[in-house]
C-alpha positions as CSV (number, residue, x, y, z in Angstrom):
1,M,-29.6,-6.8,-3.2
2,S,-26.0,-7.8,-2.6
3,S,-25.0,-11.4,-3.8
4,K,-22.2,-11.3,-1.0
5,H,-23.6,-13.5,1.5
6,H,-20.5,-14.5,3.5
7,I,-17.6,-12.5,4.9
8,F,-14.0,-13.6,5.1
9,L,-11.2,-11.4,6.8
10,T,-7.6,-11.4,5.7
11,G,-4.5,-9.7,6.8
12,T,-1.1,-10.2,8.1
13,P,-0.5,-12.5,11.2
14,G,-1.3,-10.7,14.4
15,V,-3.2,-7.8,12.8
16,G,-6.5,-8.6,14.8
17,K,-8.6,-10.8,12.5
18,S,-9.6,-13.1,15.3
19,T,-10.2,-10.2,17.7
20,L,-12.5,-8.5,15.1
21,C,-14.4,-11.8,14.8
22,Q,-14.8,-12.1,18.4
23,K,-16.0,-8.5,18.7
24,A,-18.5,-9.0,16.0
25,L,-19.6,-12.3,17.5
26,Q,-20.1,-10.6,20.9
27,Q,-22.5,-8.1,19.3
28,A,-24.3,-10.9,17.3
29,V,-24.9,-12.7,20.7
30,E,-26.2,-9.6,22.4
31,K,-28.6,-9.2,19.3
32,G,-29.9,-12.8,20.0
33,W,-28.5,-14.2,16.8
34,H,-28.2,-18.1,16.6
35,C,-24.4,-18.8,16.4
36,A,-22.2,-21.8,15.8
37,G,-18.6,-22.5,14.8
38,F,-15.2,-22.0,16.3
39,Y,-12.1,-19.7,16.6
40,T,-8.4,-20.1,17.5
41,E,-6.8,-18.7,20.5
42,E,-3.0,-18.2,21.1
43,R,-1.5,-20.1,24.1
44,R,1.5,-18.4,25.8
45,D,4.0,-20.0,28.2
46,D,5.1,-18.6,31.6
47,R,7.6,-16.3,29.9
48,G,4.8,-14.9,27.8
49,E,6.0,-16.4,24.5
50,R,3.7,-18.1,22.1
51,C,3.8,-21.8,22.5
52,G,0.7,-22.9,20.4
53,F,-2.9,-22.4,19.7
54,D,-6.2,-23.8,20.9
55,V,-9.3,-24.3,19.0
56,V,-12.5,-23.0,21.0
57,T,-16.0,-23.8,20.0
58,L,-18.9,-21.4,20.4
59,D,-20.5,-23.8,22.8
60,G,-17.4,-23.5,25.2
61,L,-15.4,-26.5,24.4
62,H,-11.8,-26.1,23.7
63,G,-8.5,-28.1,23.2
64,P,-5.1,-27.9,21.6
65,L,-4.8,-27.1,17.8
66,A,-0.9,-26.9,17.8
67,R,1.9,-26.7,20.2
68,V,5.7,-26.2,20.0
69,S,6.5,-29.0,22.3
70,M,4.2,-31.9,20.9
71,G,6.6,-33.5,18.4
72,R,3.9,-35.6,16.7
73,G,1.3,-34.8,14.1
74,P,2.0,-32.8,10.9
75,R,4.2,-29.6,11.4
76,V,3.5,-26.0,10.4
77,G,6.9,-24.1,11.2
78,K,7.8,-25.0,14.8
79,Y,4.3,-26.3,15.6
80,S,2.9,-29.7,15.6
81,V,-0.8,-29.9,14.8
82,D,-3.1,-32.0,17.0
83,L,-5.4,-33.4,14.4
84,A,-7.4,-35.6,16.7
85,S,-8.3,-32.6,19.0
86,F,-9.2,-30.3,16.0
87,E,-11.5,-32.9,14.4
88,R,-13.1,-33.8,17.7
89,L,-13.9,-30.0,18.3
90,A,-14.1,-28.1,15.0
91,L,-16.0,-30.7,12.8
92,P,-19.1,-31.0,15.0
93,A,-19.1,-27.2,15.4
94,L,-19.5,-26.9,11.7
95,S,-22.2,-29.5,11.6
96,V,-25.2,-27.0,11.4
97,L,-28.7,-28.0,10.3
98,K,-29.5,-27.1,6.8
99,Q,-33.0,-26.2,7.9
100,G,-33.7,-24.1,11.0
101,P,-33.1,-20.5,12.1
102,P,-30.8,-18.5,10.2
103,T,-27.3,-19.2,11.8
104,L,-24.1,-17.1,11.9
105,V,-21.1,-19.5,11.7
106,L,-17.7,-18.5,12.8
107,I,-14.8,-20.2,11.0
108,D,-11.3,-19.0,12.4
109,E,-9.6,-20.0,10.4
110,I,-9.0,-21.7,7.1
111,G,-5.3,-22.0,7.2
112,A,-2.3,-24.3,7.0
113,M,-3.0,-26.1,10.4
114,E,-6.7,-26.5,9.8
115,L,-6.3,-27.8,6.2
116,F,-4.3,-30.8,7.4
117,C,-7.7,-32.3,8.5
118,R,-9.1,-33.8,5.5
119,P,-12.9,-33.7,6.4
120,F,-12.4,-30.0,7.3
121,F,-12.7,-28.3,3.9
122,P,-15.7,-30.5,2.8
123,A,-17.4,-29.4,6.0
124,V,-16.6,-25.8,5.2
125,R,-18.0,-26.2,1.7
126,A,-21.1,-27.7,3.0
127,V,-21.5,-24.8,5.5
128,L,-20.9,-22.2,2.7
129,D,-23.6,-23.9,0.7
130,A,-26.2,-24.1,3.4
131,P,-29.2,-21.7,2.7
132,N,-29.8,-20.7,6.3
133,V,-26.2,-20.0,7.1
134,V,-24.1,-16.9,7.0
135,V,-20.2,-17.4,7.6
136,L,-17.8,-15.0,9.2
137,G,-14.4,-16.3,8.7
138,T,-10.6,-15.8,8.3
139,I,-8.1,-16.7,5.7
140,P,-4.5,-16.0,5.6
141,L,-2.7,-13.6,3.0
142,P,-1.1,-15.3,0.2
143,K,2.5,-15.9,1.3
144,E,5.2,-15.3,-1.4
145,G,2.8,-15.9,-4.2
146,R,1.6,-19.3,-2.7
147,V,-2.1,-19.5,-2.1
148,F,-3.9,-22.6,-0.5
149,R,-6.1,-24.0,-3.1
150,E,-8.9,-24.1,-0.6
151,V,-8.4,-20.4,0.2
152,A,-8.6,-19.4,-3.5
153,E,-11.8,-21.4,-3.8
154,V,-13.6,-19.6,-0.9
155,S,-12.2,-16.2,-2.1
156,A,-13.5,-16.7,-5.6
157,R,-17.0,-17.7,-4.6
158,P,-19.5,-15.1,-5.8
159,D,-21.3,-15.1,-2.4
160,V,-18.1,-14.2,-0.5
161,E,-16.7,-10.8,0.4
162,V,-13.1,-10.7,1.4
163,L,-12.2,-7.7,3.6
164,T,-8.5,-6.9,4.5
165,V,-7.8,-6.0,8.3
166,T,-5.2,-3.5,9.0
167,R,-4.2,-1.8,12.1
168,A,-5.8,1.2,10.7
169,N,-9.3,-0.1,9.9
170,R,-9.6,-3.0,12.4
171,D,-11.7,-1.1,14.9
172,V,-14.1,0.6,12.5
173,L,-14.4,-2.6,10.5
174,V,-16.5,-4.2,13.4
175,S,-19.6,-2.1,12.9
176,E,-19.4,-2.6,9.1
177,V,-18.9,-6.4,9.4
178,V,-21.8,-6.5,12.0
179,A,-24.1,-4.7,9.6
180,K,-23.2,-6.8,6.6
181,L,-23.9,-10.0,8.6
182,Q,-27.1,-8.7,9.8
183,A,-28.3,-7.9,6.2
184,S,-27.2,-11.5,5.2
185,L,-29.1,-13.1,8.2
186,L,-32.2,-10.9,7.3
187,R,-32.2,-12.2,3.7
188,S,-31.7,-15.8,4.9
189,A,-34.7,-15.5,7.1
190,Q,-36.7,-13.9,4.2
191,R,-35.8,-16.8,1.9
192,A,-36.7,-19.5,4.5
193,T,-40.2,-17.7,5.0
194,A,-40.6,-17.6,1.2
195,L,-40.2,-21.3,0.8
């Protein structure tokens, strides 16, 4: 039996990590799995240029994560992070019950913008430690030898498998990720029955 319980995807920006997560999530919903969490979505202006990101919860709520034009809040490159919006949306989406049906939790992503929110990473840790939860998440590649401490902690967990997404493998990885998640959810259900 595999000790790897959670899956995190990494890869270069724009390679398709979030898209892969959404495809896997769509299959999970079709299979009737209980799902929670959030993903991030690009926002583009009228010229088609990226102007920011939104956070979208799996129960349909959405709001700004970061914008080029905001000017307030912490900054990541040219983007200002809307901490109040992120906390209002993402933190409740990670508040899964520690008992109940096995749940797939999507965390897209654990990155620079999200980590400005101080309660975020403790919430991520709690989700990863919950016995009835399987996480599908995304993490950034190390940049110029710099790794976020939180990303290093997640990657080093014995119950986490990190898969690198490339343009060559991103389409075939969907079925592999879904199969691994399904096996983990089945193990969670068996553990819950045994208790």
